[in-house]
BAFI-983717 format. One record per residue: x, y, z of N, C-alpha, C in turn; residue in one letter. Coordinates in steps of 0.001 Angstrom, whole numbers, padded with zeros to 6 digits, always signed. Example, Ala and Ser with C-alpha at 12.3 -4.5 7.8 and 13.67 -1.06 7.14 Angstrom:
<votis>
+013190-005690+007800+012300-004500+007800+013200-003300+007800A;+012850-002250+007080+013670-001060+007140+012900+000030+007870S;
</votis>
This chain:
<votis>
+000847-001192+000000+000000+000000+000000+000883+001243+000000M;+000540+002183-000843+001308+003422-000884+001108+004207+000396D;+002155+004868+000891+002004+005691+002094+001081+006866+001825P;+000444+007336+002880-000436+008502+002751+000382+009693+002304A;-000204+010564+001484+000544+011739+001023+000971+012612+002186P;+002150+013161+002082+002680+014011+003153+001922+015325+003220C;+001553+015688+004421+000841+016960+004630+001637+017861+005548T;+002954+017778+005479+003813+018549+006379+003515+020034+006306C;+003357+020531+005082+003155+021969+004946+001858+022400+005617R;+000783+021589+005406-000489+021922+006046-000381+021812+007558D;+000296+020746+008032+000441+020570+009474+001234+021710+010079A;+002270+022136+009377+003059+023256+009876+002253+024536+009944G;+001405+024760+008946+000575+025958+008952-000412+025925+010113A;-000985+024738+010361-001923+024619+011484-001205+024821+012811L;-000016+024256+012938+000746+024428+014178+001045+025898+014420A;+001439+026593+013365+001758+028013+013499+000519+028807+013892H;-000613+028502+013258-001846+029220+013567-002259+029002+015008T;-002220+027741+015473-002606+027441+016847-001661+028113+017833A;-000360+028025+017577+000610+028644+018479+000437+030155+018514A;+000143+030743+017359-000069+032189+017300-001272+032603+018134E;-002346+031815+018069-003543+032130+018848-003260+032054+020342A;-002500+031044+020759-002151+030915+022178-001244+032066+022607V;-000270+032408+021782+000633+033508+022116-000135+034823+022270D;-001155+035025+021454-001948+036253+021542-002630+036384+022897Q;-003257+035306+023370-003964+035416+024645-002989+035435+025816V;-001843+034768+025677-000833+034857+026732-000364+036300+026883V;-000088+036960+025761+000337+038359+025801-000762+039253+026359A;-001997+038921+026031-003145+039689+026522-003173+039717+028044L;-002916+038566+028670-002941+038486+030137-001673+039070+030738V;-000520+038778+030133+000748+039211+030724+000858+040732+030826Q;+000144+041458+029978+000172+042914+030068-000374+043417+031401R;-001123+042589+032084-001744+043000+033341-001036+042398+034549H;+000145+041805+034344+000927+041215+035428+002277+041918+035463V;+002627+042538+036567+003819+043381+036635+005107+042588+036782R;+005144+041648+037713+006390+040942+038008+006701+039918+036928R;+007974+039842+036566+008402+038920+035516+008110+037478+035885T;+008422+037104+037121+008183+035728+037554+006698+035408+037512E;+005877+036331+037997+004431+036102+037994+003902+035968+036568A;+004395+036816+035674+003944+036765+034279+004298+035431+033643A;+005474+034896+033974+005871+033605+033430+004961+032492+033943R;+004626+032556+035229+003751+031530+035783+002343+031626+035205H;+001855+032841+034994+000535+033008+034389+000533+032438+032971V;+001591+032691+032220+001687+032149+030864+001672+030625+030882A;+002413+030027+031808+002440+028575+031890+001098+028019+032362D;+000412+028757+033211-000923+028342+033649-001860+028277+032440Y;-001826+029327+031615-002677+029356+030424-002326+028235+029454L;-001046+028038+029213-000649+026979+028284-001037+025605+028832R;-000992+025460+030139-001426+024200+030734-002912+023954+030542G;-003714+025018+030645-005152+024859+030418-005448+024374+029006L;-004575+024703+028074-004777+024324+026680-004050+023027+026310L;-003409+022399+027280-002616+021204+026998-003422+019936+027243A;-002877+018809+026801-003532+017506+026951-003251+016944+028339A;-003901+017538+029326-003753+017121+030722-005130+016719+031230I;-005198+015580+031924-006500+015098+032378-007143+016032+033394D;-006355+016507+034357-006882+017402+035392-006038+018664+035404R;-006673+019808+035322-005954+021086+035278-005848+021662+036695K;-005221+020890+037613-004998+021368+038973-003545+021797+039135N;-003201+022261+040341-001864+022801+040562-000751+021825+040236G;-000896+020569+040697+000130+019570+040426+000287+019325+038934W;-000832+019109+038248-000775+018747+036837-000247+019899+035977Q;-000693+021112+036269-000219+022263+035502+001271+022488+035728L;+001704+022334+036971+003125+022504+037264+003956+021422+036588A;+003476+020190+036612+004198+019089+035964+004333+019351+034468E;+003267+019818+033860+003317+020105+032423+004348+021178+032104H;+004462+022179+032986+005395+023278+032760+006827+022924+033130A;+007029+021755+033763+008372+021350+034143+008814+021910+035476G;+007888+022331+036330+008231+022883+037643+008529+021754+038628Y;+009312+022068+039649+009623+021102+040696+008566+021057+041789A;+007643+021990+041794+006575+022027+042802+005427+022879+042257H;+004249+022794+042849+003082+023506+042310+002896+024916+042841P;+003820+025425+043651+003568+026707+044314+003383+027858+043320R;+004151+027841+042222+004018+028922+041251+002612+028998+040675G;+002024+027835+040368+000663+027807+039834-000351+028247+040883M;-000116+027844+042128-001024+028246+043196-000991+029760+043404Q;+000194+030346+043276+000307+031794+043486-000405+032586+042399R;-000534+032010+041207-001282+032684+040141-002698+032997+040621V;-003291+032083+041377-004662+032262+041834-004762+032950+043190L;-003705+032844+043999-003840+033271+045387-003033+034504+045773A;-001828+034705+045192-000939+035710+045772-000454+036780+044806R;-000187+036419+043570+000367+037407+042647-000601+038560+042422Y;-000018+039736+042149-000829+040940+041966-001254+041073+040506A;-002511+040789+040218-003087+041062+038904-004606+041133+039050W;-005233+041857+038151-006654+042183+038252-007444+041332+037262D;-008247+040414+037793-009027+039530+036923-010046+040303+036095A;-010590+041391+036640-011562+042176+035877-010892+042918+034724D;-009664+043389+034929-008935+044030+033834-008645+043030+032723A;-008311+041806+033090-008099+040765+032088-009407+040446+031386V;-010509+040413+032143-011824+040205+031531-012122+041259+030473R;-011820+042519+030790-012048+043603+029821-011177+043424+028582D;-009915+043027+028785-009031+042788+027648-009516+041606+026818A;-010064+040602+027494-010629+039453+026783-011781+039894+025878L;-012656+040743+026379-013769+041215+025558-013264+041979+024348Q;-012263+042826+024540-011684+043557+023406-011116+042580+022375D;-010450+041539+022851-009859+040556+021956-010934+039816+021161H;-012015+039415+021835-013085+038690+021153-013761+039580+020118V;-013983+040856+020469-014581+041783+019510-013681+041942+018290V;-012371+042040+018525-011436+042231+017420-011344+041013+016515A;-011481+039812+017081-011290+038593+016291-012596+037978+015801T;-013671+038099+016587-014930+037437+016237-016093+038403+016028L;-015885+039688+016294-016977+040648+016241-017652+040708+014883G;-018989+040827+014910-019768+040868+013671-021091+041558+013984D;-021618+042379+013051-022911+043037+013312-024044+042060+013596P;-023936+040820+013125-024958+039806+013382-024678+039001+014647D;-023756+039463+015479-023398+038737+016692-024552+038624+017665G;-024460+037621+018544-025494+037344+019538-024839+037198+020905V;-025391+037878+021894-024963+037708+023285-025858+036664+023944L;-025256+035682+024588-025983+034560+025180-025728+034529+026678V;-026800+034498+027455-026655+034419+028911-027138+033051+029389I;-026388+032457+030309-026749+031145+030848-025926+030906+032100D;-026218+029831+032768-025509+029481+033995-025061+028034+033920E;-024104+027681+034757-023684+026291+034881-023270+026026+036320T;-023409+024779+036738-023092+024412+038107-021735+023747+038239G;-021142+023922+039427-019851+023306+039749-020043+022490+041035F;-020297+021182+040920-020500+020368+042127-019286+020429+043041P;-019552+020553+044337-018490+020676+045331-018843+019878+046574K;-017797+019485+047285-017955+018841+048582-017724+019886+049674Q;-018348+019692+050820-018095+020555+051967-018813+021887+051883G;-018405+022796+052774-019101+024080+052914-018168+025277+052771T;-016884+025074+052493-015917+026175+052502-015808+026916+051172K;-016043+026247+050067-015901+026903+048761-016888+028053+048640S;-016415+029196+048191-017234+030402+048154-018499+030173+047330V;-019650+030518+047923-020930+030417+047233-021532+029032+047193G;-020871+028029+047756-021397+026674+047693-022642+026548+048571V;-023627+025828+048086-024862+025612+048831-025639+024501+048149A;-026632+023984+048831-027544+023035+048198-028527+023830+047346R;-028436+023634+046052-029268+024362+045100-029343+023551+043818Q;-030254+023951+042920-030375+023175+041689-029101+023329+040866Y;-028589+022195+040421-027350+022159+039631-027651+021495+038299C;-027604+022264+037217-027859+021691+035908-026858+020624+035529G;-025626+020748+036009-024602+019740+035717-025003+018386+036278T;-025613+018398+037476-026072+017154+038092-027479+016775+037653L;-028252+017765+037184-029643+017528+036833-030552+017397+038034G;-030111+017919+039176-030903+017810+040405-030345+018796+041430K;-031001+018891+042570-030487+019714+043663-029276+019016+044270I;-028200+019768+044439-026989+019202+045006-026109+020293+045578G;-025044+019891+046231-024095+020847+046798-023211+021374+045670N;-023311+022662+045371-022590+023175+044207-022443+024687+044281C;-021589+025207+043429-021512+026626+043118-022211+026848+041779Q;-022741+028051+041592-023389+028410+040334-022667+029617+039741I;-022232+029481+038498-021646+030600+037776-022573+031035+036664G;-022791+032341+036540-023562+032907+035437-022563+033426+034406V;-022805+033110+033137-021832+033419+032090-022483+034180+030938F;-021665+034997+030292-022071+035705+029081-021225+035195+027929L;-021899+034663+026915-021215+034191+025730-021445+035115+024556G;-020576+035003+023558-020720+035787+022336-020582+034853+021148Y;-021543+034915+020233-021517+034081+019037-021717+034943+017811A;-020977+034656+016765-021107+035371+015501-020774+034398+014385S;-020972+034791+013130-020549+033914+012029-019058+033597+012055P;-018277+034361+012841-016835+034142+012921-016433+033107+013974Q;-017355+032772+014896-017021+031837+015961-017739+032218+017246G;-017422+031536+018331-018063+031855+019606-017093+031650+020769H;-017365+032408+021840-016518+032384+023027-017339+032871+024210A;-016818+032683+025401-017421+033248+026608-016618+034477+026996A;-017302+035565+027380-016594+036827+027589-016791+037434+028976I;-017623+036831+029813-017787+037376+031160-018337+036287+032064D;-018213+036514+033372-018591+035509+034358-018950+036180+035662R;-019833+035556+036431-020199+036069+037749-020583+034893+038632A;-020112+034915+039856-020448+033869+040822-021720+034250+041552L;-022696+033360+041535-023957+033600+042253-023763+033263+043728Y;-024145+034199+044583-024049+034000+046029-025445+033817+046619L;-025777+032627+047127-027070+032428+047780-027204+033312+049017P;-028432+033592+049392-028696+034459+050538-028071+033914+051814Q;-027978+032585+051951-027413+031998+053160-025972+032443+053369V;-025267+032745+052296-023903+033244+052424-023884+034693+052887W;-024652+035529+052252-024616+036959+052570-025215+037258+053936L;-025951+036313+054494-026479+036478+055843-025436+036136+056910A;-024260+035724+056494-023201+035320+057430-021921+036103+057099D;-021774+037335+057634-020608+038168+057305-019271+037508+057623P;-019200+036755+058693-017932+036111+059048-017533+035084+057997A;-018491+034338+057514-018213+033346+056467-017773+034032+055178R;-018426+035150+054862-018054+035899+053656-016633+036441+053761C;-016293+036968+054927-014954+037519+055121-013896+036433+054993A;-014177+035247+055531-013223+034141+055447-012973+033736+053996Q;-014002+033837+053148-013868+033475+051738-013363+034629+050884A;-013127+035802+051492-012597+036930+050752-013616+037653+049894G;-014888+037508+050195-015920+038223+049445-015842+039704+049811I;-015762+040608+048841-015686+042041+049163-016844+042461+050061P;-016581+043243+051087-017635+043586+052056-018802+044352+051440P;-018584+045035+050326-019673+045790+049703-020571+044930+048821E;-020280+043641+048708-021058+042767+047839-022478+042609+048358T;-023456+042868+047513-024867+042764+047875-025498+041563+047186A;-026639+041160+047706-027372+040055+047103-027839+040453+045702M;-027526+039608+044718-028015+039830+043364-028515+038512+042785R;-029670+038571+042171-030225+037381+041547-029427+037035+040287T;-029675+035868+039739-029000+035486+038501-029338+036446+037355K;-030621+036840+037173-030892+037842+036137-030190+039173+036388P;-030048+039585+037638-029334+040831+037930-027856+040706+037573Q;-027259+039566+037874-025867+039337+037470-025738+039356+035954L;-026694+038717+035279-026663+038679+033817-026812+040074+033223A;-027719+040873+033775-027929+042225+033250-026673+043067+033417L;-025996+042947+034541-024761+043711+034745-023725+043343+033687A;-023606+042062+033360-022651+041644+032335-023077+042125+030952M;-024377+042055+030658-024875+042531+029368-024612+044020+029195L;-024919+044802+030221-024714+046246+030117-023232+046580+029982E;-022390+045851+030684-020949+046098+030576-020479+045827+029146R;-020930+044728+028560-020512+044389+027201-021048+045393+026190A;-022310+045747+026305-022905+046682+025344-022309+048077+025497L;-022016+048478+026729-021421+049804+026950-020028+049910+026345D;-019324+048797+026261-017961+048832+025731-017905+048510+024238T;-019069+048412+023609-019096+048301+022155-019077+046905+021582G;-019448+045885+022364-019557+044541+021801-020707+044535+020795V;-020414+044175+019560-021417+044219+018494-022382+043053+018644A;-023672+043347+018883-024650+042286+019099-025992+042694+018511A;-026492+041889+017581-027821+042128+017037-028897+041612+017971A;-028572+040597+018784-029561+039949+019642-028964+039620+021010W;-029854+039493+021988-029556+038887+023280-030499+037702+023436V;-029969+036549+023836-030803+035362+024016-030491+034727+025367V;-031476+033992+025904-031304+033331+027178-032480+032429+027484G;-032374+031650+028563-033443+030710+028899-034465+031341+029827D;-035360+030501+030397-036501+030996+031165-036103+031778+032412E;-034958+031431+033002-034516+032149+034198-034400+033646+033909V;-033952+033990+032711-033695+035375+032339-034870+035978+031583Y;-035563+035174+030791-036719+035679+030072-037872+036048+030968G;-037961+035427+032134-039054+035710+033055-038824+036962+033895S;-037665+037574+033764-037333+038743+034578-037674+040024+033818D;-038711+040719+034275-039151+041934+033594-038133+043057+033636G;-037377+043160+034714-036384+044228+034821-035311+044076+033750T;-034866+042850+033535-033858+042606+032505-034415+042946+031127L;-035640+042506+030863-036220+042779+029547-036385+044273+029304R;-036883+044984+030299-037107+046428+030120-035795+047184+029947R;-034740+046730+030615-033439+047388+030449-032926+047230+029020A;-033126+046059+028439-032717+045846+027052-033582+046665+026100L;-034865+046736+026366-035769+047523+025517-035392+048996+025531E;-034972+049496+026679-034592+050909+026775-033370+051218+025917A;-032595+050197+025601-031404+050375+024767-031682+050044+023296R;-032958+049762+022959-033275+049273+021615-032444+048056+021270D;-032338+047149+022221-031585+045921+022030-032552+044771+021795Q;-032523+044197+020603-033406+043081+020281-033058+041862+021133A;-034076+041072+021472-033838+039864+022255-034814+038762+021865Y;-034417+037523+022148-035266+036331+022087-034994+035577+023382V;-035946+035645+024320-035739+035078+025649-036828+034045+025940L;-036424+032843+026295-037379+031785+026594-038199+032136+027838A;-039462+031718+027849-040343+031944+028998-041128+030666+029286V;-041693+030615+030485-042495+029458+030883-043903+029567+030307R;-044613+028446+030343-045956+028392+029754-046938+029324+030442A;-046704+029620+031735-047657+030454+032491-047193+031900+032643N;-046187+032321+031877-045718+033705+031947-046840+034664+031573Q;-047062+035703+032379-048100+036694+032079-047662+037566+030908A;-048528+037666+029898-048245+038461+028704-049337+039503+028515L;-048936+040707+028157-049902+041770+027866-050049+041915+026361A;-051282+042168+025910-051538+042401+024498-052491+043574+024345S;-052385+044244+023210-053332+045308+022889-053311+045573+021391W;-054294+046358+020913-054412+046600+019468-053123+047206+018909P;-052855+046941+017644-053734+046281+016662-053623+044762+016627P;-052858+044157+017540-052619+042722+017459-053595+041908+018291Y;-054425+042557+019053-055394+041848+019863-056054+042796+020840G;-057112+042350+021498-057784+043213+022466-056907+043457+023676P;-057108+044587+024372-056333+044827+025593-056596+043729+026623P;-055557+043258+027233-055746+042221+028241-054486+041434+028511G;-054655+040366+029289-053562+039489+029690-053781+038101+029129Q;-052714+037454+028778-052772+036073+028333-051518+035354+028799T;-051356+034109+028410-050150+033327+028711-049675+032663+027421T;-048405+032288+027367-047923+031610+026159-048729+030367+025802P;-049092+029579+026814-049822+028339+026537-051200+028598+025942A;-051747+029804+026149-053077+030114+025635-053059+030646+024216A;-051864+030906+023670-051764+031454+022316-051817+030311+021299V;-052763+030432+020350-052911+029439+019281-052510+030067+017958T;-051370+029705+017404-050935+030320+016142-051795+029861+014973P;-051847+030680+013963-052637+030349+012779-051873+029470+011803T;-050554+029494+011861-049755+028702+010920-048391+028398+011528A;-047831+027279+011086-046492+026868+011501-045581+026797+010282W;-044318+027123+010481-043325+027049+009412-042168+026187+009876T;-041781+025204+009073-040670+024318+009447-039353+024964+009039R;-038504+025208+010031-037230+025877+009799-036148+025233+010656L;-034901+025358+010228-033758+024961+011040-033240+026180+011783S;-032944+025992+013062-032370+027096+013840-030858+026970+013944C;-030266+026102+013139-028819+025937+013145-028443+024471+013098G;-027176+024206+012939-026684+022835+012864-026304+022326+014238D;-026716+021100+014532-026337+020430+015763-025395+019286+015487G;-025155+018465+016484-024221+017344+016339-024716+016332+015313A;-026039+016256+015104-026611+015287+014181-027236+015949+012962Q;-026799+017163+012656-027317+017850+011482-028187+019033+011858G;-028956+019566+010905-029790+020742+011169-030805+020479+012291P;-030986+021455+013172-031970+021365+014250-033292+021933+013714R;-034111+021040+013185-035342+021438+012515-036513+021365+013487V;-037327+022412+013515-038540+022459+014321-039608+023211+013545S;-040828+023132+014049-041905+023967+013532-041967+025235+014363D;-042081+026380+013677-042041+027669+014348-043271+028501+013992W;-043723+029304+014934-044848+030207+014692-044563+031541+015372A;-045213+032572+014853-044947+033951+015277-046273+034627+015599W;-046380+035221+016786-047628+035872+017190-047324+037239+017796A;-047492+038339+017044-047288+039671+017621-048251+039911+018787P;-047769+040569+019820-048583+040825+021014-049017+042276+021132L;-048077+043188+020916-048391+044619+021081-047271+045452+020465R;-047586+046664+020025-046519+047562+019570-045630+047956+020746P;-044376+048205+020470-043451+048659+021508-043607+050158+021726A;-043085+050645+022822-043101+052083+023091-042245+052833+022094L;-041220+052175+021571-040363+052790+020557-040937+052502+019185H;-041123+053529+018380-041707+053382+017054-040916+052376+016210D;-041664+051539+015492-041029+050592+014592-040627+049284+015242G;-040857+049121+016546-040507+047891+017262-041785+047192+017722W;-041664+045897+017990-042834+045113+018373-042454+044087+019440V;-043414+043825+020329-043315+042705+021269-044085+041533+020673H;-043507+040348+020718-044158+039197+020095-043820+037926+020857A;-044548+036877+020523-044299+035547+021080-043854+034633+019949L;-042746+033944+020161-042238+032950+019222-042509+031574+019818L;-043061+030666+019020-043364+029312+019471-042537+028316+018676L;-041986+027334+019387-041237+026256+018742-041887+024932+019082R;-042213+024129+018072-042872+022836+018261-042014+021726+017678R;-041911+020636+018425-041147+019498+017928-041847+018928+016699H;-041109+018637+015625-041756+018190+014384-042490+016859+014513P;-042081+016006+015471-042716+014696+015629-043574+014585+016877D;-043479+015575+017765-044264+015554+019005-044983+016896+019145R;-046173+017038+018573-046861+018333+018547-047128+018933+019927P;-047196+018102+020950-047450+018637+022294-046199+019228+022932A;-045055+018990+022335-043782+019489+022867-043537+020888+022298D;-043909+021912+023071-043857+023301+022613-043028+024131+023589V;-042221+025023+023066-041473+025996+023872-041847+027393+023405A;-041691+028379+024304-042129+029740+024024-040999+030728+024294W;-040983+031806+023504-039952+032829+023622-040597+034206+023480F;-040227+035115+024364-040610+036511+024179-039599+037162+023252L;-040109+037948+022313-039272+038577+021304-039496+040079+021318V;-038413+040830+021245-038458+042279+021074-037584+042595+019878Y;-038169+043171+018840-037436+043303+017582-038061+044374+016701T;-037315+044922+015756-037937+045796+014756-039023+045051+013990P;-040081+045767+013615-041245+045142+012992-040909+044415+011698Q;-039919+044888+010969-039628+044291+009666-038792+043024+009742E;-038383+042599+010941-037535+041413+011070-038301+040159+010645T;-037683+039340+009814-038320+038129+009327-038235+036979+010313G;-039131+036011+010154-039170+034861+011054-037861+034080+011018L;-037282+033897+009847-036050+033115+009750-034921+033736+010562A;-034838+035061+010573-033791+035727+011351-034028+035552+012852E;-035274+035610+013279-035591+035422+014699-035281+033989+015124I;-035608+033042+014271-035309+031639+014561-033802+031416+014641V;-033056+032050+013745-031593+031950+013804-031063+032417+015142R;-031587+033551+015619-031142+034072+016905-031503+033115+018035A;-032726+032583+018004-033154+031655+019054-032248+030436+019101A;-031851+029930+017936-031007+028745+017892-029608+028969+018406G;-029168+030219+018421-027810+030529+018885-027652+030261+020374T;-028759+030180+021102-028663+029954+022547-027925+028657+022874R;-028000+027663+022001-027332+026394+022289-025813+026510+022194W;-025329+027625+021656-023889+027825+021596-023268+027750+022981M;-023945+028291+023981-023349+028346+025311-023163+026939+025877I;-024021+025994+025490-023848+024616+025929-022569+024027+025338E;-022286+024360+024095-021038+023901+023469-019832+024501+024192E;-019955+025772+024563-018864+026436+025282-018623+025746+026621V;-019692+025460+027376-019531+024799+028669-018926+023408+028501F;-019357+022691+027472-018835+021340+027246-017345+021380+026954K;-016933+022282+026078-015511+022417+025765-014733+022908+026979L;-015290+023893+027682-014579+024498+028814-014348+023488+029934A;-015356+022667+030208-015215+021688+031287-014469+020437+030827K;-014697+020035+029593-014094+018798+029124-012647+018925+028725G;-012224+020127+028270-010879+020252+027732-010067+021383+028346Q;-010718+022446+028783-009983+023600+029302-009819+023541+030816I;-010625+022750+031491-010510+022654+032945-011255+023740+033685G;-012361+024231+033120-013134+025275+033782-013532+024887+035197L;-013822+023612+035407-014296+023145+036713-013233+022357+037483D;-011970+022485+037101-010915+021715+037756-010226+022486+038883H;-010715+023636+039212-010005+024485+040172-010037+023899+041584Y;-008989+024216+042347-008869+023795+043741-008743+025037+044616E;-009712+025897+044518-009704+027143+045277-011001+027259+046056V;-010958+028026+047126-012156+028250+047928-012558+029711+047989R;-011651+030602+047635-011909+032029+047838-012575+032676+046627S;-013115+033843+046873-013716+034686+045836-012675+035017+044759W;-011520+035494+045189-010472+035861+044245-010011+034658+043439Q;-009793+033540+044106-009317+032352+043400-010300+031881+042356G;-011608+031911+042675-012626+031483+041701-012593+032390+040475W;-012610+033699+040694-012649+034618+039561-011380+034536+038722Y;-010240+034327+039360-008994+034259+038594-008942+033008+037721R;-009272+031856+038292-009222+030636+037479-010249+030697+036345H;-011466+031097+036660-012510+031132+035633-012124+032109+034529I;-011568+033258+034896-011163+034243+033885-010088+033677+032970T;-009082+033017+033534-008026+032439+032704-008574+031321+031813L;-009544+030567+032314-010153+029531+031483-010894+030155+030296A;-011567+031284+030516-012259+031953+029410-011253+032509+028402L;-010123+032984+028886-009074+033453+027976-008558+032285+027135V;-008351+031126+027756-007908+029951+027007-008941+029566+025951A;-010223+029661+026296-011276+029375+025320-011202+030323+024134L;-010862+031575+024391-010732+032542+023298-009629+032129+022335A;-008557+031523+022852-007500+031031+021966-008029+029928+021067A;-008855+029045+021622-009463+027986+020816-010330+028592+019716V;-011141+029600+020078-012032+030230+019099-011240+030931+017999A;-010173+031613+018383-009350+032313+017390-008690+031336+016436T;-008139+030247+016988-007497+029255+016133-008507+028569+015225A;-009709+028282+015754-010732+027625+014941-011159+028508+013779A;-011235+029809+014016-011594+030737+012938-010577+030677+011810K;-009324+030458+012163-008255+030438+011163-007958+029037+010640K;-008781+028067+011061-008628+026727+010511-007722+025817+011288G;-007397+026185+012543-006578+025323+013389-007255+025214+014730A;-006724+024376+015592-007292+024248+016928-006231+023829+017922S;-006048+024652+018996-005124+024221+020048-005821+023390+021111P;-007092+023015+020880-007844+022274+021884-007137+020959+022194A;-006943+020644+023472-006066+019544+023834-006497+018169+023383P;-007770+017811+023492-008158+016438+023187-008506+016245+021721R;-008552+017302+020971-008786+017159+019537-007512+016676+018871T;-006436+017398+019099-005122+016979+018611-004080+017867+019237S;-002904+017302+019403-001799+018149+019837-001404+019043+018681A;-000745+020149+018983-000291+021026+017905+000590+020231+016961S;+000264+020227+015657+001005+019360+014738+002485+019705+014680P;+003293+018694+014526+004723+018900+014305+004958+019339+012871S;+006065+019995+012648+006424+020358+011291+006768+019128+010457L;+006952+017986+011111+007219+016744+010387+006135+015739+010727N;+005509+015154+009735+004447+014203+009998+004938+012779+009796C;+004101+011819+010163+004506+010424+010110+004754+009906+008717G;+004264+010625+007691+004464+010145+006328+005851+010470+005805A;+006605+011317+006544+007939+011695+006070+008935+010585+006375C;+009948+010480+005553+010980+009462+005758+012064+009938+006694S;+012052+011216+007033+013078+011731+007926+012478+012802+008791S;+013225+013157+009810+012769+014241+010676+012233+013709+011977G;+012231+014593+012959+011732+014243+014287+010226+014111+014270S;+009675+013206+015075+008226+013072+015145+007583+014196+015935P;+008387+015068+016519+007792+016173+017287+007624+015802+018741G;+007120+016776+019514+006934+016587+020953+005831+015580+021222R;+006065+014676+022146+005037+013723+022530+003994+014416+023387S;+002699+014057+023211+001664+014672+024033+001960+014473+025509P;+001771+015534+026293+001951+015444+027727+003326+015846+028210G;+004315+015970+027304+005622+016424+027745+005629+017942+027805T;+006523+018533+028606+006494+019983+028778+006642+020728+027459P;+005979+021878+027379+006086+022710+026192+007421+023434+026150L;+008065+023580+027289+009374+024224+027299+010340+023302+028033R;+011629+023478+027773+012610+022533+028303+013213+022962+029624S;+012969+024183+030060+013579+024641+031304+012977+023908+032483S;+013739+023705+033551+013266+022898+034669+012286+023605+035567P;+011950+024862+035328+011048+025577+036216+011815+026521+037102G;+011150+027461+037689+011834+028521+038425+012607+028032+039629P;+012206+026896+040200+012902+026446+041406+014008+025445+041090A;+014095+025015+039811+015091+024011+039473+014782+022685+040124G;+015794+021838+040285+015576+020572+040973+015011+019518+040043G;+014625+018401+040640+014100+017280+039874+012763+017630+039260A;+012430+017046+038105+011110+017278+037539+010028+016765+038477P;+008888+017399+038419+007854+017111+039414+007348+015679+039318I;+007349+015097+038103+006841+013736+038002+007780+012712+038616N;+008982+013148+039031+009902+012247+039714+009789+012376+041231A;+008965+013300+041694+008829+013525+043130+007599+012775+043642L;+007613+012379+044935+006430+011727+045501+005255+012693+045559P;+004049+012181+045276+002863+012992+045340+002451+013174+046809R;+002242+014418+047186+001805+014727+048540+000550+015568+048447R;-000358+015419+049397-001528+016290+049401-001085+017746+049530P;-001714+018631+048811-001417+020040+048935-002639+020752+049447I;-002401+021822+050166-003522+022562+050731-004289+023276+049647S;-005588+023413+049859-006408+024165+048921-005993+025612+048987V;-005856+026257+047833-005324+027618+047792-006446+028591+047501V;-006104+029863+047760-006952+030968+047342-008353+030876+047810G;
</votis>
């Protein structure tokens, strides 16, 4: 059998593209770290998040970087001086520059981080989507951005249950800023949305699930900005209608009977186009001329009783296909969470403090941005998809096979010198930050 044709040139181009994307986000973060040693450790932390490591904890990240101990990685989250919010702002600028598009969509959603014990900041017994039930967990609210150029997560907020804020001593122990007030998940989401829109993130739509669609304050804030949205609501959500679309009064989504259904795809899924039957029912004119409040209905093509509802705020001339496209973009955030947890280590942190949570999550979102940038250019630094290709492939008759997966990206022994960490006995380390 003839050997497979050599693709060295293509592999080299992909390796260069992936490495360039990683270098961009490393530089993005390092600009906000003053000390040289700290900047080096932050860079290695980021590269570790993007590497083929099963667990992205202090030991594993340090081993990947060739360190003799995990203290440098722990200090990234606990001790070094750098501002996670400043990095978050730089991340948003980077995503706008690389993925920004007038047809972009901002997506709000939450995800759970199951935890043991009571010390981790914000942990409580609450509904955890990751578990599919009530469990001991932390809840993070996230803002994603999707455009024809790609998608990424650009902001994050830790939800604090009331039981935490009612205990000042517990909050102080976890490093929660004393001025922190109780905020619901929709309030956290609105703060992130306003921050992104105020800084010029290009977004034609805002989308989210029932938790956010049911919040009138969030909806009215978006309407005041002339920001179009498609937000899921429950069957019993109170809806107001008035002429010319209907008599003045109140109704619910479940009580609306559309006159016609249109079969459309809201985007491609893992098994092909996500096809559903869709219907559109205007409810009332908006306070702003040329805009309308409406109800969007989605019905399963094979199960007519399986119906979902969305409140829509949009210019009157917007077509159904465009609204359906926006609604379908909401599933992007699920892809982001899957990649972030499965490959970037979003949920692998070993921290208990407020600062430690925000620092790790922020760096994980920066690593995700590198994946999005590389994917846009036709490469991927994602760890479990493939290692960065070597300039020499297996079809060549000569040349090195390249770095083996899991070996350090750099050859230096680490800042402390000494034996490589994988030659040292494993010892329990204290939870940091």
